[in-house]
N, C-alpha and C positions, 0 to 999 in steps of 0.2 A: 679706366679711370672713372671714378664715381663722384667727381667734384661737382659742385653746383654752385649757382649764383649764391645761394644762401650761405655756403661754406665759404665763399669769396669774402661775403659780408662780415662774416665771423672772424676772418683772417685779417681783415682790414681793421676790426675793432681791436684785436689783439696788438696790431701794430701801434695803433693809437694809444693803448693803455701804456705799451713800452715807452712811447715818447713822452707820456705825460707822469712818468716815474720821477719823482723830484730827487730820488736818490742817486740817479745816474748824471754824470757831468764829464766835461773834457772829451777825452778820446772816446770813450765809451758811447757817449752822447752822440759824437760825430759818426760813429758806426751806425748807431740806430737810425739817424737821419738818413744816411747812405742806403741802408737797408729799406727805410720807408719808400724812398724815392724809386727803388728798384721794384719794390712790391706795388706801388702805384703805377708804375709803367705797365708791368704785366696785367694787372687790374683793368687799365684802361683798354688793353688790347682784348681781353676777354670780353668786356662789357660791350666794346664796339662789335666784336664778332656776334654777340647774343643779340645785339640791335639789327644786324643784317638778317640774322635768321627769323627774327620776329617780324621784320619787314616784309620778307618773302611769303611768310605764312599769312600776313594780312592781305597781300596780293592774290595769294592763291585763295583765300576765303572771299574775297571781293569779286574776283573774275573767274568763273567757272572754267574757261578755256585757257587760263594761266598755266605756262609751263616754265618751270625755273631754268635758268641757264644751266648748262651742263656742269660748270664749275661748283654749283651749290646744290647738286642733286644728291641724294643719299643713296 
């Protein structure tokens, strides 16, 4: 998989554009809102995962003898 946080950002803006479309209403708008909530939930998980990885890299850079816990090793 070759998705990046930049790709995620672009997807989020696409969702925002769909929600901002004044031509949708009613059931279609409700579907877009539901989809946006699902996308947001997944996006939060991706960002939190990236935050943990970044924090591990910061610790590694700060402490020469830092070894990552087995569950986050590559």
